[in-house]
C-alpha positions in Angstrom: -14.3 22.4 -6.0 -10.6 22.8 -6.5 -9.0 20.4 -9.0 -5.2 20.1 -8.5 -2.9 20.6 -11.5 -2.1 16.9 -11.6 0.7 17.5 -14.1 2.5 19.7 -11.6 3.1 16.6 -9.4 3.1 14.0 -12.1 4.5 15.4 -15.4 4.4 11.9 -17.0 0.6 11.9 -17.1 -1.0 11.3 -20.5 -4.0 13.3 -21.6 -6.2 10.3 -20.9 -4.9 9.9 -17.4 -5.3 13.6 -16.7 -8.9 13.5 -18.0 -9.8 10.5 -15.7 -8.3 12.1 -12.6 -10.3 15.3 -13.4 -13.5 13.2 -13.8 -13.1 11.2 -10.6 -14.0 13.9 -7.9 -17.3 14.7 -9.6 -18.2 11.0 -9.9 -17.5 10.5 -6.2 -19.7 13.5 -5.3 -22.6 12.1 -7.4 -22.4 8.8 -5.5 -22.0 10.6 -2.2 -25.5 12.0 -2.5 -26.8 8.4 -2.4 -24.3 6.6 -0.1 -21.9 7.9 2.5 -18.5 7.5 0.9 -16.8 10.5 2.3 -17.5 13.1 5.0 -19.9 15.9 3.9 -17.3 18.3 5.2 -14.9 16.9 2.6 -17.1 17.3 -0.4 -15.5 20.6 -1.5 -12.0 19.1 -1.1 -12.4 15.6 -2.5 -9.8 16.2 -5.2 -7.1 17.0 -2.7 -8.1 15.1 0.4 -8.9 11.8 -1.4 -7.7 11.7 -5.0 -4.3 13.5 -4.7 -3.7 11.9 -1.3 -4.2 8.5 -2.8 -1.5 9.2 -5.4 1.1 9.8 -2.7 2.4 6.2 -2.7 3.6 6.8 -6.3 6.1 9.3 -5.0 7.6 6.6 -2.8 7.9 3.8 -5.3 7.0 2.7 -8.8 4.8 -0.3 -8.8 6.4 -2.7 -11.4 4.7 -3.5 -14.6 2.7 -6.7 -14.3 2.5 -6.6 -10.5 -0.6 -7.3 -8.6 -1.7 -5.0 -5.8 -4.3 -5.4 -3.1 -6.2 -2.4 -1.7 -7.6 -3.6 1.6 -10.6 -1.7 3.0 -10.9 0.4 -0.1 -14.2 2.2 0.9 -15.1 4.4 -2.1 -12.1 3.2 -4.1 -9.2 5.0 -2.4 -6.3 4.6 -3.0 -7.0 2.0 -5.6 -8.8 4.0 -8.3 -6.3 6.9 -8.5 -3.4 4.5 -8.5 -5.0 2.3 -11.2 -5.3 5.4 -13.4 -1.6 6.2 -12.7 -0.4 2.6 -13.2 -2.4 1.1 -16.1 0.0 -1.8 -16.4 -0.6 -3.0 -12.8 -3.4 -5.2 -11.7 -5.4 -3.6 -8.8 -7.8 -5.6 -6.6 -9.9 -3.4 -4.3 -11.5 -5.2 -1.4 -14.1 -4.1 1.2 -16.4 -5.9 3.6 -19.3 -3.4 2.8 -21.0 -4.5 -0.4 -22.7 -1.2 -1.3 -19.3 0.5 -1.3 -17.9 -2.2 -3.6 -20.8 -1.6 -5.9 -19.7 2.0 -6.1 -16.1 1.1 -6.9 -17.3 -1.2 -9.7 -19.4 1.6 -11.2 -16.5 4.1 -10.9 -14.1 1.7 -12.5 -16.6 1.1 -15.4 -17.2 4.8 -16.0 -13.5 5.5 -16.0 -12.8 2.4 -18.2 -10.3 1.0 -15.7 -9.9 -2.5 -17.0 -7.0 -3.1 -14.6 -9.1 -2.8 -11.5 -11.3 -5.5 -9.9 -13.6 -4.7 -6.9 -14.5 -7.6 -4.6 -16.9 -7.7 -1.7 -14.9 -9.7 0.9 -13.4 -9.6 4.4 -9.7 -8.9 4.7 -9.1 -12.3 6.3 -10.7 -14.1 3.3 -8.7 -12.5 0.5 -6.9 -14.9 -1.9 -3.4 -14.0 -3.1 -0.8 -13.8 -4.1 -0.1 -10.0 -4.3 3.1 -8.2 -4.7 2.0 -5.2 -2.6 -0.8 -4.3 -0.2 -2.0 -0.6 -0.1 -4.4 0.9 2.3 -5.5 4.2 3.7 -5.8 4.3 7.5 -8.0 1.2 7.7 -6.5 -0.5 10.7 -3.4 -0.5 13.0 -0.4 -1.6 11.0 0.0 -4.8 13.1 -3.5 -5.9 12.2 -3.1 -5.1 8.6 0.1 -7.1 8.4 -1.5 -10.0 10.2 -4.5 -10.1 7.8 -2.5 -9.8 4.6 1.0 -11.3 5.2 -0.2 -14.8 4.1 -1.2 -13.4 0.6 2.0 -11.4 0.0 4.1 -13.0 -2.8 7.6 -14.1 -1.8 9.1 -13.4 -5.3 9.3 -9.9 -6.5 8.4 -8.6 -9.9 11.1 -6.0 -10.1 13.9 -4.4 -7.9 11.4 -3.1 -5.3 10.9 -5.4 -2.3 7.3 -6.6 -1.9 5.4 -5.2 1.1 2.8 -2.8 2.4 2.5 0.8 1.2 0.1 2.5 3.6 -1.2 6.0 4.0 -1.1 7.1 7.7 -1.6 10.3 9.7 -0.3 11.4 13.1 2.8 12.5 15.0 5.7 10.4 13.8 7.5 10.8 17.2 4.5 9.7 19.3 1.6 7.4 18.5 2.5 6.7 14.9 6.0 5.5 15.6 4.7 3.3 18.4 2.1 1.8 16.1 4.6 1.0 13.3 7.1 -0.6 15.7 4.3 -2.8 17.1 4.1 -4.5 13.7 7.7 -5.8 14.2 8.9 -5.4 10.6 11.3 -3.1 8.8 9.7 0.1 7.6 10.4 3.5 6.0 8.4 6.7 6.7 7.9 9.3 4.0 6.2 12.7 4.8 3.7 13.5 2.1 4.5 17.2 2.6 7.8 16.4 0.9 5.9 15.9 -2.4 2.7 17.9 -2.2 2.6 21.5 -1.0 -1.0 21.7 0.2 -1.3 22.3 4.0 -3.6 19.3 4.3 -0.6 17.0 3.9 1.2 18.1 7.1 1.5 15.1 9.3 0.4 12.8 6.5 2.8 9.9 5.7 3.4 7.0 3.4 4.6 4.0 5.3 6.6 1.4 3.3 7.0 -1.8 5.3 8.5 -5.1 4.1 8.6 -8.6 5.6 12.4 -8.7 5.2 15.2 -6.1 5.8 15.7 -3.5 3.1 18.7 -4.1 1.0 21.8 -2.0 2.0 22.7 0.8 -0.4 25.3 -0.3 -2.9 
């Protein structure tokens, strides 16, 4: 299994953060023998396809210290766990409607000593806020994700970054993806992951940053 050189993309990583990122793929594979977290075809590429991919939002914005972030439909803990490693001063809440997957996330967080991550077995519509940001990885159409989570999005921001949704999506930006994002009816910015990571897997992978109010004009 190929382990990316995390420091190449994130030179600010501490030794402890680097160690935890190196540990995570193996822990996921151990669990994948017992419960279907990821595709069997992905097992040799979990470090790139799941861990590194989950870190892409960090190339788009820095989650402010003290902020609270919801990962909706976290599955096996992506993107919440890698981002919790990268942002230890941020509170991460990983939610999924499948209890056995949440049990895995709890175990992974415990093994990695992630005291800033809470895993909750809950439906998206029942989540209690407020949260400064919502993250997700291809869980639902953007309009549905916004509808489920807009009520729990905090109105006041923690830093200079507008609160909103930071979502990993794939697809053709000039076809179905653009149509899906415009369906949500909110301002958004689209960032190609291939701008930040050189692996071919990230072609036509994007970070969507959507906000409930217009983005501030450049000063």
